[in-house]
Structure formats: C-alpha cells, structure tokens
TORFI-240660 format. One record per residue (C-alpha): residue number from 1; residue in one letter; x, y, z. Coordinates in nm, 3 decimals, decimal comma. Layout:
<pts>
<pt n="NUM" res="a" xx="X" yy="Y" zz="Z"/>
...
</pts>
This chain:
<pts>
<pt n="1" res="m" xx="-0,001" yy="0,000" zz="-0,001"/>
<pt n="2" res="v" xx="0,131" yy="0,346" zz="-0,090"/>
<pt n="3" res="l" xx="0,121" yy="0,604" zz="0,194"/>
<pt n="4" res="i" xx="0,032" yy="0,960" zz="0,109"/>
<pt n="5" res="t" xx="0,233" yy="1,215" zz="0,310"/>
<pt n="6" res="e" xx="0,116" yy="1,554" zz="0,429"/>
<pt n="7" res="n" xx="0,308" yy="1,721" zz="0,148"/>
<pt n="8" res="q" xx="0,114" yy="1,527" zz="-0,113"/>
<pt n="9" res="i" xx="-0,230" yy="1,617" zz="-0,236"/>
<pt n="10" res="d" xx="-0,493" yy="1,358" zz="-0,134"/>
<pt n="11" res="l" xx="-0,812" yy="1,341" zz="-0,337"/>
<pt n="12" res="s" xx="-0,911" yy="0,996" zz="-0,215"/>
<pt n="13" res="n" xx="-1,225" yy="1,116" zz="-0,033"/>
<pt n="14" res="k" xx="-1,346" yy="1,301" zz="-0,338"/>
<pt n="15" res="l" xx="-1,297" yy="0,986" zz="-0,546"/>
<pt n="16" res="l" xx="-1,468" yy="0,772" zz="-0,288"/>
<pt n="17" res="e" xx="-1,773" yy="0,996" zz="-0,297"/>
<pt n="18" res="l" xx="-1,805" yy="0,950" zz="-0,677"/>
<pt n="19" res="m" xx="-1,743" yy="0,573" zz="-0,643"/>
<pt n="20" res="q" xx="-2,017" yy="0,529" zz="-0,379"/>
<pt n="21" res="q" xx="-2,266" yy="0,700" zz="-0,608"/>
<pt n="22" res="k" xx="-2,203" yy="0,416" zz="-0,854"/>
<pt n="23" res="d" xx="-2,191" yy="0,143" zz="-0,595"/>
<pt n="24" res="i" xx="-1,818" yy="0,097" zz="-0,629"/>
<pt n="25" res="f" xx="-1,677" yy="0,040" zz="-0,279"/>
<pt n="26" res="s" xx="-1,307" yy="-0,010" zz="-0,325"/>
<pt n="27" res="f" xx="-1,023" yy="0,123" zz="-0,534"/>
<pt n="28" res="k" xx="-0,959" yy="-0,229" zz="-0,657"/>
<pt n="29" res="a" xx="-1,323" yy="-0,254" zz="-0,774"/>
<pt n="30" res="l" xx="-1,290" yy="0,077" zz="-0,957"/>
<pt n="31" res="s" xx="-0,968" yy="-0,050" zz="-1,122"/>
<pt n="32" res="e" xx="-1,159" yy="-0,359" zz="-1,245"/>
<pt n="33" res="a" xx="-1,465" yy="-0,165" zz="-1,355"/>
<pt n="34" res="a" xx="-1,268" yy="0,087" zz="-1,554"/>
<pt n="35" res="g" xx="-1,008" yy="-0,157" zz="-1,688"/>
<pt n="36" res="v" xx="-0,711" yy="0,037" zz="-1,561"/>
<pt n="37" res="s" xx="-0,436" yy="-0,054" zz="-1,318"/>
<pt n="38" res="e" xx="-0,441" yy="0,036" zz="-0,949"/>
<pt n="39" res="y" xx="-0,139" yy="0,259" zz="-1,016"/>
<pt n="40" res="q" xx="-0,357" yy="0,479" zz="-1,235"/>
<pt n="41" res="i" xx="-0,613" yy="0,502" zz="-0,948"/>
<pt n="42" res="r" xx="-0,331" yy="0,618" zz="-0,717"/>
<pt n="43" res="c" xx="-0,226" yy="0,882" zz="-0,967"/>
<pt n="44" res="l" xx="-0,581" yy="1,010" zz="-0,978"/>
<pt n="45" res="r" xx="-0,601" yy="1,019" zz="-0,595"/>
<pt n="46" res="k" xx="-0,282" yy="1,228" zz="-0,584"/>
<pt n="47" res="g" xx="-0,392" yy="1,468" zz="-0,855"/>
<pt n="48" res="k" xx="-0,117" yy="1,351" zz="-1,091"/>
<pt n="49" res="i" xx="-0,333" yy="1,364" zz="-1,401"/>
<pt n="50" res="k" xx="-0,040" yy="1,483" zz="-1,615"/>
<pt n="51" res="q" xx="0,122" yy="1,143" zz="-1,557"/>
<pt n="52" res="m" xx="-0,183" yy="0,957" zz="-1,690"/>
<pt n="53" res="r" xx="-0,267" yy="0,876" zz="-2,045"/>
<pt n="54" res="l" xx="-0,588" yy="1,020" zz="-2,189"/>
<pt n="55" res="e" xx="-0,732" yy="0,678" zz="-2,264"/>
<pt n="56" res="f" xx="-0,716" yy="0,588" zz="-1,891"/>
<pt n="57" res="l" xx="-0,892" yy="0,912" zz="-1,798"/>
<pt n="58" res="v" xx="-1,165" yy="0,835" zz="-2,050"/>
<pt n="59" res="k" xx="-1,212" yy="0,486" zz="-1,904"/>
<pt n="60" res="l" xx="-1,232" yy="0,623" zz="-1,550"/>
<pt n="61" res="s" xx="-1,482" yy="0,899" zz="-1,649"/>
<pt n="62" res="q" xx="-1,698" yy="0,626" zz="-1,810"/>
<pt n="63" res="a" xx="-1,681" yy="0,397" zz="-1,508"/>
<pt n="64" res="l" xx="-1,772" yy="0,690" zz="-1,274"/>
<pt n="65" res="e" xx="-2,027" yy="0,823" zz="-1,529"/>
<pt n="66" res="i" xx="-1,897" yy="1,177" zz="-1,514"/>
<pt n="67" res="d" xx="-1,787" yy="1,419" zz="-1,788"/>
<pt n="68" res="l" xx="-1,419" yy="1,392" zz="-1,880"/>
<pt n="69" res="n" xx="-1,376" yy="1,770" zz="-1,829"/>
<pt n="70" res="e" xx="-1,516" yy="1,740" zz="-1,479"/>
<pt n="71" res="l" xx="-1,280" yy="1,456" zz="-1,394"/>
<pt n="72" res="i" xx="-0,980" yy="1,645" zz="-1,512"/>
<pt n="73" res="i" xx="-1,071" yy="1,969" zz="-1,323"/>
<pt n="74" res="n" xx="-1,162" yy="1,796" zz="-0,995"/>
<pt n="75" res="f" xx="-0,862" yy="1,570" zz="-0,975"/>
<pt n="76" res="s" xx="-0,587" yy="1,797" zz="-1,102"/>
<pt n="77" res="n" xx="-0,323" yy="1,926" zz="-0,861"/>
<pt n="78" res="q" xx="-0,412" yy="2,294" zz="-0,856"/>
<pt n="79" res="n" xx="-0,100" yy="2,374" zz="-0,644"/>
<pt n="80" res="s" xx="0,147" yy="2,248" zz="-0,902"/>
<pt n="81" res="q" xx="-0,046" yy="2,360" zz="-1,214"/>
<pt n="82" res="p" xx="0,034" yy="2,064" zz="-1,446"/>
<pt n="83" res="d" xx="0,143" yy="2,140" zz="-1,796"/>
<pt n="84" res="i" xx="-0,191" yy="2,059" zz="-1,958"/>
<pt n="85" res="f" xx="-0,345" yy="2,364" zz="-1,798"/>
<pt n="86" res="k" xx="-0,070" yy="2,612" zz="-1,884"/>
<pt n="87" res="q" xx="-0,141" yy="2,907" zz="-2,125"/>
<pt n="88" res="q" xx="-0,504" yy="2,794" zz="-2,160"/>
<pt n="89" res="s" xx="-0,800" yy="2,703" zz="-1,950"/>
<pt n="90" res="s" xx="-0,835" yy="2,347" zz="-1,829"/>
<pt n="91" res="t" xx="-1,168" yy="2,305" zz="-2,012"/>
<pt n="92" res="q" xx="-1,026" yy="2,416" zz="-2,344"/>
<pt n="93" res="h" xx="-0,731" yy="2,188" zz="-2,317"/>
<pt n="94" res="s" xx="-0,937" yy="1,890" zz="-2,223"/>
<pt n="95" res="l" xx="-1,168" yy="1,955" zz="-2,516"/>
<pt n="96" res="e" xx="-0,864" yy="1,951" zz="-2,745"/>
<pt n="97" res="q" xx="-0,759" yy="1,623" zz="-2,595"/>
<pt n="98" res="i" xx="-1,103" yy="1,488" zz="-2,672"/>
<pt n="99" res="v" xx="-1,070" yy="1,598" zz="-3,034"/>
<pt n="100" res="d" xx="-0,733" yy="1,423" zz="-3,058"/>
<pt n="101" res="l" xx="-0,885" yy="1,108" zz="-2,910"/>
<pt n="102" res="k" xx="-1,163" yy="1,122" zz="-3,171"/>
<pt n="103" res="k" xx="-0,898" yy="1,163" zz="-3,444"/>
<pt n="104" res="e" xx="-0,716" yy="0,859" zz="-3,312"/>
<pt n="105" res="y" xx="-1,041" yy="0,667" zz="-3,308"/>
<pt n="106" res="e" xx="-1,107" yy="0,753" zz="-3,668"/>
<pt n="107" res="r" xx="-0,753" yy="0,653" zz="-3,767"/>
<pt n="108" res="l" xx="-0,794" yy="0,315" zz="-3,592"/>
<pt n="109" res="k" xx="-1,136" yy="0,271" zz="-3,751"/>
<pt n="110" res="k" xx="-0,987" yy="0,337" zz="-4,097"/>
<pt n="111" res="q" xx="-0,698" yy="0,098" zz="-4,031"/>
<pt n="112" res="l" xx="-0,952" yy="-0,171" zz="-3,934"/>
<pt n="113" res="e" xx="-1,149" yy="-0,107" zz="-4,252"/>
<pt n="114" res="n" xx="-0,829" yy="-0,151" zz="-4,454"/>
<pt n="115" res="q" xx="-0,755" yy="-0,474" zz="-4,275"/>
<pt n="116" res="e" xx="-1,108" yy="-0,595" zz="-4,354"/>
<pt n="117" res="e" xx="-1,059" yy="-0,513" zz="-4,722"/>
<pt n="118" res="l" xx="-0,726" yy="-0,700" zz="-4,723"/>
<pt n="119" res="l" xx="-0,884" yy="-1,007" zz="-4,557"/>
<pt n="120" res="f" xx="-1,167" yy="-1,003" zz="-4,808"/>
<pt n="121" res="a" xx="-0,925" yy="-0,984" zz="-5,101"/>
<pt n="122" res="q" xx="-0,737" yy="-1,283" zz="-4,951"/>
<pt n="123" res="f" xx="-1,062" yy="-1,467" zz="-4,915"/>
<pt n="124" res="q" xx="-1,145" yy="-1,405" zz="-5,281"/>
<pt n="125" res="q" xx="-0,804" yy="-1,526" zz="-5,387"/>
<pt n="126" res="s" xx="-0,836" yy="-1,846" zz="-5,190"/>
<pt n="127" res="s" xx="-1,188" yy="-1,904" zz="-5,318"/>
<pt n="128" res="l" xx="-1,067" yy="-1,859" zz="-5,679"/>
<pt n="129" res="q" xx="-0,796" yy="-2,119" zz="-5,623"/>
<pt n="130" res="i" xx="-1,055" yy="-2,367" zz="-5,502"/>
<pt n="131" res="i" xx="-1,285" yy="-2,326" zz="-5,801"/>
<pt n="132" res="e" xx="-1,016" yy="-2,262" zz="-6,058"/>
<pt n="133" res="s" xx="-1,078" yy="-2,584" zz="-6,247"/>
<pt n="134" res="l" xx="-1,449" yy="-2,514" zz="-6,257"/>
<pt n="135" res="l" xx="-1,400" yy="-2,158" zz="-6,381"/>
<pt n="136" res="i" xx="-1,173" yy="-2,283" zz="-6,667"/>
<pt n="137" res="q" xx="-1,347" yy="-2,603" zz="-6,765"/>
<pt n="138" res="f" xx="-1,712" yy="-2,514" zz="-6,730"/>
<pt n="139" res="p" xx="-1,745" yy="-2,253" zz="-7,010"/>
<pt n="140" res="t" xx="-1,607" yy="-2,503" zz="-7,261"/>
<pt n="141" res="a" xx="-1,843" yy="-2,778" zz="-7,139"/>
<pt n="142" res="a" xx="-2,133" yy="-2,536" zz="-7,155"/>
<pt n="143" res="q" xx="-2,051" yy="-2,434" zz="-7,508"/>
<pt n="144" res="k" xx="-2,034" yy="-2,796" zz="-7,626"/>
<pt n="145" res="a" xx="-2,364" yy="-2,866" zz="-7,462"/>
<pt n="146" res="r" xx="-2,525" yy="-2,567" zz="-7,640"/>
<pt n="147" res="e" xx="-2,396" yy="-2,698" zz="-7,972"/>
<pt n="148" res="n" xx="-2,547" yy="-3,042" zz="-7,903"/>
<pt n="149" res="r" xx="-2,886" yy="-3,006" zz="-7,733"/>
<pt n="150" res="q" xx="-2,911" yy="-3,387" zz="-7,708"/>
<pt n="151" res="l" xx="-2,653" yy="-3,386" zz="-7,442"/>
<pt n="152" res="p" xx="-2,813" yy="-3,428" zz="-7,095"/>
<pt n="153" res="a" xx="-2,571" yy="-3,172" zz="-6,960"/>
<pt n="154" res="a" xx="-2,760" yy="-2,898" zz="-7,138"/>
<pt n="155" res="n" xx="-3,037" yy="-2,930" zz="-6,888"/>
<pt n="156" res="i" xx="-2,820" yy="-2,853" zz="-6,584"/>
<pt n="157" res="i" xx="-2,621" yy="-2,566" zz="-6,735"/>
<pt n="158" res="p" xx="-2,853" yy="-2,289" zz="-6,607"/>
<pt n="159" res="l" xx="-2,837" yy="-2,437" zz="-6,253"/>
<pt n="160" res="i" xx="-2,459" yy="-2,403" zz="-6,247"/>
<pt n="161" res="e" xx="-2,403" yy="-2,106" zz="-6,484"/>
<pt n="162" res="k" xx="-2,627" yy="-1,860" zz="-6,308"/>
<pt n="163" res="p" xx="-2,472" yy="-1,870" zz="-5,954"/>
<pt n="164" res="i" xx="-2,121" yy="-1,871" zz="-6,100"/>
<pt n="165" res="t" xx="-2,199" yy="-1,571" zz="-6,317"/>
<pt n="166" res="r" xx="-2,352" yy="-1,389" zz="-6,023"/>
<pt n="167" res="l" xx="-2,049" yy="-1,469" zz="-5,804"/>
<pt n="168" res="l" xx="-1,810" yy="-1,334" zz="-6,066"/>
<pt n="169" res="q" xx="-2,016" yy="-1,015" zz="-6,112"/>
<pt n="170" res="e" xx="-2,022" yy="-0,945" zz="-5,737"/>
<pt n="171" res="w" xx="-1,643" yy="-0,984" zz="-5,723"/>
<pt n="172" res="g" xx="-1,589" yy="-0,771" zz="-6,032"/>
<pt n="173" res="i" xx="-1,448" yy="-1,057" zz="-6,232"/>
<pt n="174" res="e" xx="-1,509" yy="-1,078" zz="-6,605"/>
<pt n="175" res="a" xx="-1,418" yy="-1,327" zz="-6,882"/>
<pt n="176" res="v" xx="-1,126" yy="-1,233" zz="-7,112"/>
<pt n="177" res="a" xx="-1,297" yy="-1,390" zz="-7,416"/>
<pt n="178" res="t" xx="-1,590" yy="-1,607" zz="-7,510"/>
<pt n="179" res="v" xx="-1,530" yy="-1,978" zz="-7,579"/>
<pt n="180" res="g" xx="-1,530" yy="-2,044" zz="-7,953"/>
<pt n="181" res="a" xx="-1,460" yy="-1,683" zz="-8,048"/>
<pt n="182" res="e" xx="-1,189" yy="-1,612" zz="-8,309"/>
<pt n="183" res="l" xx="-0,973" yy="-1,322" zz="-8,207"/>
<pt n="184" res="p" xx="-0,641" yy="-1,161" zz="-8,283"/>
<pt n="185" res="y" xx="-0,369" yy="-1,331" zz="-8,081"/>
<pt n="186" res="e" xx="-0,253" yy="-1,130" zz="-7,779"/>
<pt n="187" res="p" xx="0,024" yy="-1,309" zz="-7,582"/>
<pt n="188" res="e" xx="-0,055" yy="-1,094" zz="-7,271"/>
<pt n="189" res="i" xx="-0,396" yy="-1,242" zz="-7,233"/>
<pt n="190" res="h" xx="-0,386" yy="-1,557" zz="-7,453"/>
<pt n="191" res="q" xx="-0,201" yy="-1,883" zz="-7,389"/>
<pt n="192" res="l" xx="-0,138" yy="-2,115" zz="-7,685"/>
<pt n="193" res="m" xx="-0,236" yy="-2,477" zz="-7,622"/>
<pt n="194" res="e" xx="-0,073" yy="-2,601" zz="-7,942"/>
<pt n="195" res="g" xx="0,112" yy="-2,478" zz="-8,251"/>
<pt n="196" res="k" xx="0,244" yy="-2,123" zz="-8,301"/>
<pt n="197" res="a" xx="0,091" yy="-1,788" zz="-8,359"/>
<pt n="198" res="q" xx="0,219" yy="-1,434" zz="-8,408"/>
<pt n="199" res="p" xx="0,058" yy="-1,136" zz="-8,245"/>
<pt n="200" res="n" xx="-0,264" yy="-1,026" zz="-8,418"/>
<pt n="201" res="e" xx="-0,292" yy="-1,365" zz="-8,600"/>
<pt n="202" res="k" xx="-0,637" yy="-1,523" zz="-8,559"/>
<pt n="203" res="v" xx="-0,674" yy="-1,780" zz="-8,280"/>
<pt n="204" res="k" xx="-0,972" yy="-1,963" zz="-8,147"/>
<pt n="205" res="v" xx="-1,064" yy="-1,952" zz="-7,777"/>
<pt n="206" res="r" xx="-1,080" yy="-2,299" zz="-7,630"/>
<pt n="207" res="y" xx="-1,092" yy="-2,209" zz="-7,259"/>
<pt n="208" res="t" xx="-1,180" yy="-1,867" zz="-7,132"/>
<pt n="209" res="g" xx="-0,961" yy="-1,655" zz="-6,911"/>
<pt n="210" res="y" xx="-1,051" yy="-1,408" zz="-6,636"/>
<pt n="211" res="r" xx="-0,952" yy="-1,060" zz="-6,513"/>
<pt n="212" res="q" xx="-1,047" yy="-0,865" zz="-6,202"/>
<pt n="213" res="g" xx="-1,026" yy="-0,494" zz="-6,279"/>
<pt n="214" res="d" xx="-0,678" yy="-0,432" zz="-6,408"/>
<pt n="215" res="k" xx="-0,539" yy="-0,762" zz="-6,274"/>
<pt n="216" res="l" xx="-0,527" yy="-1,063" zz="-6,511"/>
<pt n="217" res="l" xx="-0,616" yy="-1,377" zz="-6,315"/>
<pt n="218" res="y" xx="-0,600" yy="-1,642" zz="-6,592"/>
<pt n="219" res="r" xx="-0,505" yy="-1,614" zz="-6,957"/>
<pt n="220" res="a" xx="-0,749" yy="-1,753" zz="-7,210"/>
<pt n="221" res="k" xx="-0,629" yy="-2,080" zz="-7,369"/>
<pt n="222" res="v" xx="-0,633" yy="-2,061" zz="-7,751"/>
<pt n="223" res="s" xx="-0,522" yy="-2,250" zz="-8,058"/>
<pt n="224" res="p" xx="-0,434" yy="-2,126" zz="-8,410"/>
<pt n="225" res="v" xx="-0,725" yy="-2,106" zz="-8,655"/>
</pts>
C-alpha cells in the first residue's frame, strides 16, 4: 500500500464519494470496472493527471459516469499547475484532448476497414484457387452442350451457370474472351495450347480466361485457326 504524506495532495475522499454513487466500494473494484491498473487510481487520488494517459482518463470517467472535463478539473493538482493547464483554461485543453482522441479513433477505424478489405481480398483469392478448375473447364463444357442439345448436360447448365455468373459479377471478375470466339492473338492475355501464332494472327478460344479490374487472373487458352 502506498502512503500519502502531508506534502502530497490527497483526493481519495473525493474519489470515494463518486465511487459510492455508482456502488463501487473499493479502489480495486474501480480498477476492475474501468479496466485500468491500481497505479492509475493512485495517480488520480494524488492529482497526478499529467502522468496519466488520456485513454485511462476516458475509461475512468466512463466507469464513474462523469464528464471527462469534470474529472480532469476535480482531480488535477491545482497547487502544481500541471502542464496541460498552462497558457489555456483546463476546459479548453481537455476539449482539445477529446478531439485528438476522436481523431485517433477515426484513424484506428480506418485501419480496421483497410484490414477488412485485405482479408476479403485474400478470401477471394483463396476461393478462386478452390474453384479454378470449374472456372476454366465449365465454359467449354457449356459451349459444347449448347452446340449439341441432345446432351443431358444442357439441362443442368442454367443451374450451375447462373450462380457462378452472379458470383463473378459481385467480385468484379469478367471473362477475357468467349469460348469459340476467333480473335487476334494477344500473348498478354492468350495462352497457346498448341502450335504457333504471331501477335494479331487469328486464334480460337478453347478455354476462357478471367480478369479482375486491371489484374489478369488467368489467360484464355487458344489454338491457331
């Protein structure tokens, strides 16, 4: 236990009055209710607010259900005039600290949003890896089924094609080319399955490719015409 000498300011009774109003009957209980250490409670009792971080003051004001400005004014050492009250009123300075706290909150909120976007992008990438074979093989199977309506597979195409199309649209993914299309050969987005072809020579799309925005996910597989 820390003893408070006569030369030290003692605001324990003032703190106890506020605690009793909220049915908090010990400094340890206040420490647990506010989520701060007992050392921070001792600093408050001694009026050593300038040694305390703002986040601890906010937690204590919330636990005691009093305004942060009131907490700072009532528990500051008026004899030593801590730095936070110099050259301006205590209320004005505490308001500035609140503004700074809000800015820090917005920064952390933005950081969390960026982390969520990163995690979602990673989720998309892992999902694409899982359904990679389906993305590449299905358009070709669907095209052959359309060409031959006798194939039983033609009946199940809408059941598979619609959700896949919707998934790709929601993720901003689009096909590089349509299966069966004859297009000028572009090595950047086309992959030859056989033979040779020069840029701009006609090739036929065998398996489609995909891009997401400016990022190419898979090149379309082609063969010379």
